[in-house]
Backbone as a chain_set.jsonl record, in Angstrom:
{"seq": "XXXXXXXXXXXXXXXXXXXXXXXXXXXXXXXXXXXXXXXXXXXXXXXXXXXXXXXXXXXXXXXXXXXXXXXXXXXXXXXXXXXXXXXXXXXXXXXXXXXXXXXXXXXXXXXXXXXXXXXXXXXXXXXXXXXXXXXXXXXXXXXXXXXXXXXXXXXXXXXXXXXXXXXXXXXXXXXXXXXXXXXXXXXXXXXXX", "coords": {"N": [[11.791, 102.989, 53.589], [12.113, 103.894, 50.18], [12.847, 102.963, 46.84], [13.252, 104.401, 43.79], [13.405, 103.793, 40.437], [14.439, 104.994, 37.412], [14.277, 104.173, 34.027], [16.451, 104.15, 31.189], [18.746, 105.24, 28.611], [22.173, 106.164, 28.925], [23.85, 109.33, 28.273], [24.129, 112.119, 25.955], [23.182, 111.59, 23.384], [20.874, 110.095, 23.672], [19.101, 111.651, 25.055], [15.855, 112.753, 25.878], [14.579, 110.889, 24.259], [12.159, 108.379, 23.285], [12.65, 106.002, 24.65], [13.824, 106.913, 26.936], [11.993, 107.957, 28.682], [11.515, 107.139, 31.275], [13.758, 108.126, 32.658], [13.13, 110.827, 32.307], [10.812, 111.178, 33.878], [11.865, 110.556, 36.393], [13.731, 112.644, 36.688], [11.985, 114.87, 36.686], [10.549, 114.364, 39.014], [12.62, 114.499, 40.905], [13.358, 117.195, 40.625], [10.995, 118.468, 41.45], [10.927, 117.84, 44.152], [13.272, 118.808, 45.145], [15.714, 117.28, 45.238], [19.116, 116.501, 46.108], [22.085, 117.003, 44.044], [22.889, 114.356, 41.816], [25.069, 111.539, 42.398], [27.722, 109.434, 41.201], [27.282, 106.059, 41.504], [26.856, 102.561, 42.144], [26.858, 101.694, 39.46], [25.332, 103.685, 38.326], [23.446, 106.791, 38.464], [22.765, 108.35, 41.46], [20.718, 109.605, 44.101], [19.413, 110.827, 47.219], [16.689, 111.68, 49.428], [14.352, 113.128, 51.761], [10.912, 112.544, 51.419], [7.749, 113.453, 52.166], [8.328, 112.585, 54.762], [9.49, 110.136, 54.336], [12.376, 108.257, 53.514], [13.695, 108.485, 50.342], [15.223, 107.012, 47.625], [16.634, 107.766, 44.552], [17.379, 106.329, 41.455], [19.174, 106.232, 38.478], [20.076, 104.033, 36.304], [23.213, 103.637, 34.621], [23.989, 101.85, 32.771], [23.119, 101.273, 30.265], [19.977, 100.506, 28.848], [19.254, 97.675, 28.56], [20.799, 96.351, 30.41], [20.14, 97.062, 32.971], [19.571, 95.779, 35.373], [21.796, 95.001, 36.97], [22.714, 97.392, 38.147], [20.438, 98.157, 39.613], [20.22, 96.009, 41.382], [22.624, 96.234, 42.888], [22.187, 98.716, 44.18], [19.754, 98.272, 45.565], [20.564, 96.197, 47.277], [22.557, 97.509, 48.792], [21.116, 99.525, 50.158], [19.321, 97.924, 51.392], [16.671, 97.489, 50.446], [13.486, 96.192, 50.15], [11.862, 94.259, 47.573], [9.191, 95.027, 47.127], [9.218, 97.662, 47.744], [10.412, 98.979, 45.723], [10.136, 100.955, 42.88], [9.766, 100.904, 39.459], [10.23, 102.952, 36.696], [9.243, 103.103, 33.421], [9.337, 102.959, 29.793], [6.729, 101.98, 27.482], [5.885, 100.312, 24.654], [3.566, 99.0, 24.08], [1.47, 100.424, 25.002], [-0.726, 103.118, 24.29], [0.375, 106.405, 23.336], [1.111, 108.362, 26.103], [-0.562, 106.977, 27.804], [-0.979, 105.434, 30.971], [0.084, 102.818, 33.15], [0.101, 101.332, 36.144], [1.444, 98.694, 37.968], [1.6, 95.875, 40.224], [3.307, 93.793, 39.775], [4.535, 91.137, 37.654], [5.086, 89.915, 34.287], [7.83, 91.0, 32.156], [6.865, 91.961, 29.826], [8.104, 92.258, 27.347], [9.833, 94.373, 27.64], [13.109, 95.038, 27.81], [14.863, 96.173, 29.7], [13.393, 96.062, 32.112], [13.087, 93.291, 32.175], [15.734, 92.503, 32.676], [16.113, 93.555, 35.219], [14.249, 92.032, 36.689], [15.45, 89.544, 36.351], [17.919, 89.899, 37.727], [17.05, 90.533, 40.326], [15.584, 88.334, 40.929], [12.857, 88.041, 41.207], [9.512, 88.682, 40.132], [7.652, 90.318, 41.184], [7.716, 93.256, 41.336], [6.928, 96.522, 41.783], [5.818, 98.617, 39.107], [5.703, 101.383, 36.874], [4.342, 101.825, 33.922], [4.815, 103.651, 30.989], [3.16, 104.865, 28.331], [4.368, 104.949, 25.029], [3.513, 104.643, 22.497], [3.18, 102.914, 19.28], [5.55, 101.766, 16.767], [5.483, 103.375, 13.566], [4.182, 101.993, 10.52], [6.499, 99.857, 8.997], [8.636, 100.3, 10.617], [11.452, 99.514, 12.57], [11.302, 98.4, 15.932], [13.466, 98.987, 17.589], [14.589, 101.231, 16.371], [12.483, 103.031, 16.591], [12.113, 103.447, 19.412], [14.357, 104.874, 20.007], [14.006, 107.323, 18.929], [13.275, 110.848, 19.193], [10.387, 112.404, 20.682], [7.781, 113.782, 18.641], [6.963, 117.294, 18.161], [4.237, 117.736, 18.81], [3.675, 115.339, 20.166], [5.433, 115.673, 22.274], [4.256, 117.659, 23.815], [2.041, 116.259, 24.795], [3.337, 114.171, 26.165], [4.702, 115.556, 28.127], [2.62, 116.404, 29.793], [1.825, 113.888, 30.62], [4.126, 113.123, 32.052], [3.933, 114.813, 34.261], [1.607, 113.712, 35.419], [2.652, 111.232, 36.076], [4.56, 111.931, 38.039], [2.858, 112.826, 40.071], [1.591, 110.384, 40.547], [3.742, 108.843, 41.518], [4.271, 110.226, 43.866], [1.89, 109.666, 45.231], [2.178, 106.881, 45.502], [4.347, 106.769, 47.279], [3.305, 108.062, 49.552], [0.707, 106.956, 50.057], [0.675, 104.317, 49.224], [0.761, 101.371, 47.04], [-1.772, 100.415, 46.044], [-3.438, 102.685, 46.216], [-2.077, 104.386, 44.463], [-2.309, 102.952, 42.087], [-5.085, 103.072, 41.768], [-5.374, 105.798, 41.365], [-3.933, 106.33, 39.01], [-4.359, 104.299, 36.984], [-7.198, 104.057, 36.194], [-7.825, 106.491, 34.991], [-7.591, 107.12, 32.156], [-8.714, 104.877, 31.088], [-11.4, 104.87, 31.847], [-12.472, 106.994, 30.417], [-12.23, 106.16, 27.893], [-10.119, 106.845, 26.285]], "CA": [[12.618, 103.492, 52.5], [11.652, 103.586, 48.828], [13.805, 103.107, 45.75], [12.586, 104.675, 42.518], [14.359, 103.565, 39.352], [14.038, 105.435, 36.084], [15.039, 103.452, 33.008], [16.821, 104.877, 29.98], [20.12, 105.065, 28.156], [22.978, 107.33, 29.29], [24.523, 110.11, 27.247], [23.312, 113.122, 25.265], [22.562, 111.031, 22.173], [19.585, 109.492, 23.997], [18.255, 112.592, 25.792], [14.492, 113.04, 25.423], [14.04, 109.865, 23.358], [11.036, 107.61, 23.835], [13.179, 104.991, 25.567], [14.325, 107.569, 28.137], [10.922, 108.632, 29.416], [11.706, 106.808, 32.694], [14.693, 109.146, 33.154], [12.434, 112.112, 32.323], [9.94, 111.204, 35.059], [12.747, 110.596, 37.562], [14.266, 114.006, 36.78], [10.896, 115.774, 37.065], [10.273, 114.091, 40.423], [13.753, 115.039, 41.666], [13.248, 118.655, 40.602], [9.843, 118.9, 42.249], [11.186, 117.632, 45.582], [14.564, 119.412, 45.479], [16.745, 116.29, 45.564], [20.478, 116.977, 45.839], [22.728, 116.557, 42.809], [23.208, 112.923, 41.787], [26.473, 111.112, 42.407], [27.916, 108.151, 40.515], [27.356, 104.9, 42.405], [26.051, 101.395, 41.746], [26.727, 101.734, 37.993], [24.235, 104.586, 38.002], [23.406, 108.08, 39.139], [21.902, 108.132, 42.618], [20.539, 110.668, 45.076], [18.343, 110.497, 48.163], [16.081, 112.833, 50.082], [13.093, 112.811, 52.436], [9.671, 112.969, 50.768], [6.655, 113.136, 53.092], [8.876, 111.872, 55.915], [10.028, 108.83, 53.904], [13.623, 108.339, 52.747], [13.502, 108.038, 48.97], [16.443, 106.934, 46.823], [16.392, 107.787, 43.111], [18.46, 105.678, 40.72], [19.142, 106.19, 37.015], [21.175, 103.169, 35.871], [24.0, 104.147, 33.498], [24.5, 100.626, 32.163], [22.264, 101.088, 29.103], [18.676, 99.949, 29.224], [19.125, 96.222, 28.631], [21.629, 95.817, 31.503], [19.783, 97.861, 34.152], [19.409, 94.948, 36.568], [23.004, 95.008, 37.803], [22.699, 98.643, 38.899], [19.319, 98.102, 40.573], [20.562, 95.025, 42.414], [23.644, 96.821, 43.767], [21.569, 99.78, 44.978], [18.779, 97.656, 46.478], [21.32, 95.467, 48.303], [23.238, 98.45, 49.67], [20.145, 100.2, 51.021], [18.456, 96.891, 51.967], [15.301, 97.801, 50.038], [12.699, 95.027, 49.719], [11.381, 94.427, 46.196], [7.896, 95.711, 47.084], [9.477, 99.086, 47.956], [11.099, 99.469, 44.53], [9.229, 101.328, 41.791], [10.49, 101.067, 38.202], [9.57, 103.827, 35.728], [9.727, 102.613, 32.131], [8.542, 103.158, 28.586], [6.005, 100.794, 27.033], [5.363, 100.435, 23.29], [2.261, 98.361, 23.983], [0.459, 101.373, 25.47], [-0.83, 104.327, 23.483], [1.134, 107.547, 23.831], [0.564, 109.044, 27.268], [-1.361, 106.103, 28.673], [-0.194, 104.95, 32.105], [-0.371, 101.597, 33.799], [0.903, 100.936, 37.301], [1.173, 97.305, 38.339], [2.348, 95.324, 41.361], [4.333, 92.882, 39.282], [4.187, 90.395, 36.446], [6.166, 89.717, 33.31], [8.464, 92.217, 31.64], [6.081, 92.427, 28.683], [8.969, 92.583, 26.228], [10.732, 95.498, 27.962], [14.345, 94.34, 28.169], [15.409, 96.726, 30.943], [12.636, 95.453, 33.209], [13.431, 91.862, 32.186], [17.037, 92.354, 33.319], [15.898, 93.814, 36.654], [13.589, 90.836, 37.225], [16.457, 88.479, 36.383], [18.903, 90.177, 38.782], [16.427, 90.496, 41.658], [15.048, 86.988, 41.128], [11.43, 88.104, 41.533], [8.808, 89.549, 39.186], [6.716, 91.165, 41.933], [8.361, 94.555, 41.504], [6.024, 97.544, 41.256], [6.321, 99.338, 37.945], [4.826, 102.341, 36.216], [4.575, 101.777, 32.481], [4.454, 104.921, 30.364], [2.922, 104.584, 26.92], [5.083, 105.752, 24.024], [2.939, 104.338, 21.195], [3.779, 101.861, 18.447], [6.271, 102.271, 15.586], [4.639, 103.461, 12.368], [4.513, 101.139, 9.381], [7.425, 98.739, 9.217], [9.808, 100.778, 11.356], [11.935, 98.603, 13.62], [11.047, 98.876, 17.295], [14.707, 99.545, 18.129], [14.735, 102.585, 15.822], [11.393, 103.858, 17.111], [12.299, 103.847, 20.813], [15.5, 105.788, 20.106], [13.614, 108.605, 18.347], [12.653, 111.825, 20.076], [8.973, 112.65, 20.428], [7.48, 114.939, 17.8], [6.567, 118.455, 18.971], [2.89, 117.494, 19.344], [3.787, 114.264, 21.158], [6.154, 116.198, 23.445], [3.26, 118.352, 24.648], [1.259, 115.222, 25.475], [4.175, 113.397, 27.09], [5.003, 116.419, 29.274], [1.454, 116.273, 30.686], [1.934, 112.529, 31.157], [5.198, 113.112, 33.052], [3.355, 115.425, 35.465], [0.721, 112.706, 36.014], [3.519, 110.207, 36.668], [5.129, 112.476, 39.271], [1.778, 112.767, 41.066], [1.402, 108.973, 40.879], [4.861, 108.42, 42.365], [4.012, 110.833, 45.183], [0.803, 108.875, 45.839], [2.755, 105.583, 45.87], [5.171, 106.969, 48.476], [2.489, 108.486, 50.695], [-0.499, 106.159, 50.322], [0.854, 102.915, 48.852], [0.585, 100.932, 45.658], [-3.187, 100.343, 45.645], [-3.929, 104.052, 46.0], [-1.45, 104.899, 43.246], [-2.941, 102.256, 40.96], [-6.43, 103.625, 41.612], [-5.317, 107.173, 40.847], [-3.36, 106.394, 37.67], [-4.844, 103.358, 35.972], [-8.529, 104.239, 35.602], [-8.051, 107.826, 34.434], [-7.837, 107.124, 30.718], [-9.54, 103.726, 30.72], [-12.807, 105.223, 32.034], [-12.916, 107.935, 29.386], [-12.115, 105.493, 26.603], [-9.011, 107.381, 25.503]], "C": [[12.074, 103.008, 51.166], [12.798, 103.807, 47.848], [13.02, 103.288, 44.458], [13.643, 104.637, 41.426], [13.759, 104.066, 38.05], [14.904, 104.744, 35.051], [15.275, 104.324, 31.78], [18.237, 104.524, 29.586], [20.913, 106.321, 28.483], [23.523, 108.068, 28.067], [23.589, 111.018, 26.477], [22.614, 112.601, 24.019], [21.137, 110.532, 22.439], [18.646, 110.428, 24.754], [16.918, 112.792, 25.095], [13.965, 112.062, 24.376], [12.914, 109.112, 24.062], [11.522, 106.624, 24.906], [13.61, 105.6, 26.901], [13.244, 108.256, 28.951], [10.975, 108.29, 30.915], [12.675, 107.781, 33.357], [13.979, 110.491, 33.296], [11.54, 112.244, 33.556], [10.785, 111.316, 36.326], [13.301, 112.006, 37.768], [13.199, 114.997, 37.221], [10.55, 115.603, 38.544], [11.369, 114.683, 41.306], [13.686, 116.564, 41.739], [12.118, 119.141, 41.513], [10.121, 118.829, 43.747], [12.59, 118.069, 46.007], [15.596, 118.398, 45.971], [18.119, 116.895, 45.307], [21.016, 116.42, 44.518], [23.096, 115.075, 42.914], [24.711, 112.71, 41.874], [26.552, 109.756, 41.702], [28.137, 107.055, 41.542], [26.506, 103.776, 41.84], [25.84, 101.33, 40.227], [25.564, 102.618, 37.565], [24.449, 105.949, 38.626], [22.374, 107.964, 40.243], [21.862, 109.375, 43.496], [19.441, 110.225, 46.042], [17.911, 111.745, 48.916], [14.835, 112.339, 50.815], [11.924, 113.381, 51.638], [8.53, 112.508, 51.659], [7.142, 112.278, 54.256], [9.488, 110.52, 55.598], [11.345, 109.049, 53.173], [13.386, 107.717, 51.382], [14.834, 108.118, 48.243], [16.024, 106.915, 45.356], [17.613, 107.21, 42.41], [18.189, 105.73, 39.226], [20.318, 105.324, 36.57], [21.876, 103.737, 34.644], [24.621, 102.989, 32.71], [23.942, 100.378, 30.769], [21.075, 100.232, 29.514], [18.713, 98.446, 29.49], [19.953, 95.578, 29.735], [21.347, 96.544, 32.813], [19.772, 97.067, 35.452], [20.6, 94.974, 37.509], [23.025, 96.235, 38.71], [21.616, 98.616, 39.986], [19.647, 97.143, 41.708], [21.585, 95.594, 43.406], [23.019, 97.845, 44.714], [20.601, 99.2, 46.005], [19.483, 96.901, 47.599], [21.971, 96.425, 49.29], [22.267, 99.084, 50.661], [19.176, 99.225, 51.707], [16.967, 97.194, 51.71], [14.633, 96.522, 49.551], [12.072, 95.307, 48.35], [10.047, 95.162, 46.12], [8.04, 97.22, 47.322], [10.332, 99.702, 46.85], [10.027, 99.804, 43.494], [10.071, 101.607, 40.551], [9.632, 101.901, 37.246], [10.116, 103.485, 34.354], [8.779, 102.928, 31.001], [7.872, 101.848, 28.19], [5.409, 101.061, 25.656], [3.979, 99.831, 23.143], [1.132, 99.228, 24.522], [0.458, 102.58, 24.545], [-0.051, 105.457, 24.137], [0.405, 108.214, 24.996], [-0.285, 108.203, 28.19], [-0.459, 105.525, 29.76], [-0.788, 103.665, 32.651], [0.592, 101.252, 34.919], [0.475, 99.535, 37.703], [2.065, 96.895, 39.512], [3.486, 94.444, 40.899], [3.86, 92.221, 38.011], [5.38, 90.295, 35.517], [6.732, 91.067, 32.871], [7.713, 92.767, 30.431], [6.931, 92.868, 27.508], [9.931, 93.741, 26.487], [12.016, 94.923, 28.549], [15.01, 94.879, 29.435], [14.727, 96.126, 32.156], [12.954, 93.963, 33.311], [14.757, 91.626, 32.907], [16.937, 92.607, 34.829], [15.267, 92.595, 37.32], [14.602, 89.702, 37.358], [17.438, 88.685, 37.543], [18.303, 90.108, 40.183], [15.803, 89.135, 41.96], [13.579, 86.957, 41.51], [10.749, 89.028, 40.522], [7.776, 90.441, 39.868], [7.417, 92.464, 42.333], [7.395, 95.593, 40.945], [6.667, 98.3, 40.095], [5.25, 100.276, 37.42], [5.228, 102.377, 34.753], [4.013, 103.041, 31.851], [4.348, 104.688, 28.859], [3.656, 105.533, 25.993], [4.547, 105.484, 22.62], [3.73, 103.272, 20.449], [4.543, 102.473, 17.278], [5.34, 102.335, 14.377], [5.123, 102.493, 11.289], [5.404, 99.976, 9.746], [8.685, 99.162, 9.959], [10.181, 99.782, 12.438], [11.694, 99.233, 14.991], [12.285, 99.553, 17.876], [14.967, 100.955, 17.599], [13.704, 103.531, 16.435], [11.672, 104.346, 18.533], [13.454, 104.821, 20.984], [15.238, 107.125, 19.406], [13.125, 109.545, 19.442], [11.171, 111.935, 19.723], [8.832, 113.817, 19.456], [7.067, 116.097, 18.709], [5.189, 118.254, 19.596], [2.911, 116.399, 20.417], [4.462, 114.77, 22.431], [5.2, 116.921, 24.385], [2.478, 117.325, 25.462], [2.105, 114.471, 26.505], [4.579, 114.24, 28.29], [3.858, 116.413, 30.282], [1.495, 114.918, 31.39], [3.001, 112.456, 32.257], [4.702, 113.734, 34.353], [2.414, 114.457, 36.181], [1.541, 111.62, 36.703], [4.101, 110.679, 37.988], [4.083, 112.43, 40.383], [1.522, 111.321, 41.494], [2.497, 108.425, 41.775], [4.681, 108.979, 43.779], [2.936, 110.059, 45.932], [1.332, 107.526, 46.309], [3.568, 105.708, 47.16], [4.286, 107.206, 49.703], [1.403, 107.484, 51.072], [-0.403, 104.697, 49.9], [0.463, 102.607, 47.421], [-0.877, 100.928, 45.212], [-3.75, 101.722, 45.347], [-3.356, 104.632, 44.715], [-2.05, 104.243, 42.007], [-4.328, 102.824, 40.698], [-6.397, 105.028, 41.024], [-4.832, 107.227, 39.402], [-4.082, 105.532, 36.638], [-6.209, 103.69, 35.384], [-8.688, 105.523, 34.806], [-8.38, 107.81, 32.953], [-8.684, 105.935, 30.275], [-11.028, 104.08, 30.822], [-13.314, 106.115, 30.908], [-12.819, 107.338, 27.987], [-11.005, 106.04, 25.728], [-7.999, 106.311, 25.184]], "O": [[11.633, 101.866, 51.036], [13.609, 104.719, 48.011], [12.222, 102.43, 44.08], [14.642, 105.354, 41.482], [12.693, 103.611, 37.635], [16.129, 104.727, 35.175], [14.423, 105.121, 31.386], [18.849, 103.621, 30.156], [20.397, 107.429, 28.339], [23.639, 107.504, 26.979], [22.398, 110.733, 26.354], [21.563, 113.118, 23.637], [20.294, 110.545, 21.542], [17.516, 110.049, 25.064], [16.857, 112.977, 23.879], [13.001, 112.373, 23.676], [12.748, 109.205, 25.278], [10.873, 106.443, 25.936], [13.746, 104.882, 27.892], [13.554, 109.063, 29.828], [10.52, 109.084, 31.738], [12.446, 108.214, 34.487], [14.188, 111.211, 34.272], [11.512, 113.293, 34.2], [10.455, 112.085, 37.229], [13.334, 112.504, 38.894], [13.472, 115.874, 38.041], [10.288, 116.582, 39.242], [11.08, 115.297, 42.333], [13.93, 117.151, 42.793], [12.279, 120.111, 42.254], [9.621, 119.646, 44.519], [13.042, 117.737, 47.103], [16.267, 118.617, 46.979], [18.279, 117.709, 44.397], [20.457, 115.478, 43.956], [23.551, 114.605, 43.957], [25.51, 113.563, 41.487], [25.563, 109.028, 41.623], [29.066, 107.119, 42.348], [25.534, 104.03, 41.128], [24.762, 100.953, 39.766], [24.893, 102.341, 36.571], [25.484, 106.226, 39.232], [21.245, 107.535, 40.006], [22.849, 110.101, 43.615], [18.638, 109.35, 45.718], [18.651, 112.722, 49.026], [14.324, 111.258, 50.521], [11.94, 114.544, 51.234], [8.359, 111.31, 51.884], [6.45, 111.355, 54.686], [9.958, 109.828, 56.501], [11.437, 109.921, 52.31], [12.936, 106.576, 51.272], [15.493, 109.158, 48.243], [15.156, 106.134, 44.965], [18.747, 107.561, 42.734], [17.122, 105.33, 38.76], [21.44, 105.819, 36.466], [21.227, 104.256, 33.736], [25.657, 103.15, 32.064], [24.266, 99.364, 30.151], [21.159, 99.372, 30.391], [18.25, 97.994, 30.537], [19.825, 94.378, 29.976], [22.223, 96.631, 33.673], [19.948, 97.643, 36.526], [20.424, 94.969, 38.728], [23.32, 96.129, 39.901], [21.858, 99.006, 41.128], [19.376, 97.441, 42.872], [21.426, 95.45, 44.619], [23.296, 97.836, 45.914], [20.621, 99.587, 47.173], [19.049, 96.957, 48.749], [21.941, 96.183, 50.497], [22.555, 99.171, 51.855], [18.325, 99.636, 52.495], [16.137, 97.159, 52.618], [15.141, 95.848, 48.655], [11.788, 96.457, 48.014], [9.793, 95.859, 45.137], [7.085, 97.971, 47.122], [10.896, 100.784, 47.006], [9.114, 99.011, 43.264], [10.977, 102.441, 40.581], [8.462, 101.596, 37.019], [11.325, 103.566, 34.134], [7.583, 103.137, 31.206], [8.356, 100.761, 28.504], [4.542, 101.92, 25.5], [3.283, 100.124, 22.171], [-0.03, 98.822, 24.504], [1.509, 103.014, 24.072], [0.156, 105.459, 25.351], [-0.765, 108.582, 24.886], [-0.691, 108.67, 29.254], [0.69, 105.17, 29.497], [-2.001, 103.456, 32.618], [1.752, 100.92, 34.677], [-0.716, 99.234, 37.769], [3.121, 97.478, 39.755], [4.52, 94.359, 41.562], [2.912, 92.674, 37.369], [6.521, 90.551, 35.902], [6.181, 92.124, 33.179], [7.909, 93.923, 30.056], [6.533, 93.753, 26.75], [10.76, 94.054, 25.632], [12.011, 94.383, 29.656], [15.65, 94.123, 30.166], [15.387, 95.727, 33.116], [13.077, 93.431, 34.414], [14.893, 90.663, 33.661], [17.608, 91.941, 35.617], [15.701, 92.174, 38.392], [14.612, 88.986, 38.359], [17.749, 87.735, 38.263], [18.969, 89.673, 41.122], [15.527, 88.821, 43.118], [13.1, 85.971, 42.071], [11.326, 90.031, 40.102], [7.102, 91.231, 39.207], [7.67, 92.721, 43.51], [7.072, 95.554, 39.758], [7.865, 98.583, 40.09], [4.054, 99.999, 37.511], [6.291, 102.88, 34.387], [2.888, 103.449, 32.136], [5.333, 104.355, 28.201], [3.584, 106.753, 26.141], [5.066, 106.035, 21.649], [4.773, 102.798, 20.899], [4.223, 103.579, 16.842], [4.506, 101.45, 14.186], [6.316, 102.218, 11.169], [5.118, 99.211, 10.667], [9.691, 98.453, 9.929], [9.312, 99.266, 13.141], [11.861, 100.439, 15.178], [12.179, 100.565, 18.57], [15.515, 101.788, 18.32], [14.01, 104.679, 16.756], [11.489, 105.527, 18.829], [13.529, 105.521, 21.994], [16.137, 107.96, 19.301], [12.627, 109.107, 20.479], [10.758, 111.602, 18.613], [9.659, 114.729, 19.445], [6.844, 115.895, 19.903], [4.988, 118.562, 20.77], [2.248, 116.517, 21.447], [4.112, 114.35, 23.534], [5.319, 116.811, 25.605], [2.276, 117.495, 26.664], [1.627, 114.172, 27.6], [4.782, 113.696, 29.375], [4.095, 116.416, 31.49], [1.235, 114.814, 32.589], [2.797, 111.798, 33.277], [5.017, 113.237, 35.435], [2.418, 114.385, 37.41], [1.176, 111.144, 37.779], [4.137, 109.919, 38.956], [4.389, 112.038, 41.509], [1.265, 111.059, 42.669], [2.229, 107.638, 42.683], [4.914, 108.279, 44.765], [3.059, 109.825, 47.134], [0.977, 107.069, 47.396], [3.483, 104.845, 48.033], [4.505, 106.615, 50.76], [1.197, 107.194, 52.25], [-1.309, 103.914, 50.189], [-0.079, 103.443, 46.699], [-1.187, 101.391, 44.115], [-4.452, 101.914, 44.354], [-4.067, 105.295, 43.96], [-2.274, 104.907, 40.995], [-4.709, 103.035, 39.547], [-7.292, 105.406, 40.269], [-5.275, 108.088, 38.641], [-4.379, 105.997, 35.538], [-6.369, 103.613, 34.166], [-9.618, 105.627, 34.007], [-9.358, 108.43, 32.535], [-9.302, 105.974, 29.212], [-11.827, 103.649, 29.991], [-14.468, 105.997, 30.494], [-13.272, 107.94, 27.014], [-10.954, 105.729, 24.539], [-6.994, 106.587, 24.528]]}, "num_chains": 1, "name": "protein.A"}
């Protein structure tokens, strides 16, 4: 069993913002694999379905980004999912727009939603897929930047990125973390983008 967690903030005010790109990937993955409609559970929206013969649970915490850990912990405990079988999809300001980085674990890197998940699960070895949203321009506060929607040009690029993420999640489910890391991480690093 796999648990895939998309991070974001609930409510229409935050739809399609930079901070909600984890929700966007989760929704695209659910649509591609015809997951049933989500239900409210574990302080989040949850659904499950078979993907390549594997039971996959999708969770979108509705606790707001910085308190995501409570929702993830409840869901992981209920389904008895080990931390290595959890994949967190999240935005990352430290990566250029559209750049992807899948990792086995490590620090939260300043991402407060991931930090809360690490705190609640008591382990930092949680696979995660970081999705680059770029840096704030000039002196703009990071908190303002992440709550902005992408520009039209950025939206085109991020939509391509979301498709790459969905393929990476599929690879993680079918072939494991190493294969997914090999498919996602080198793509833009090799070309120097």
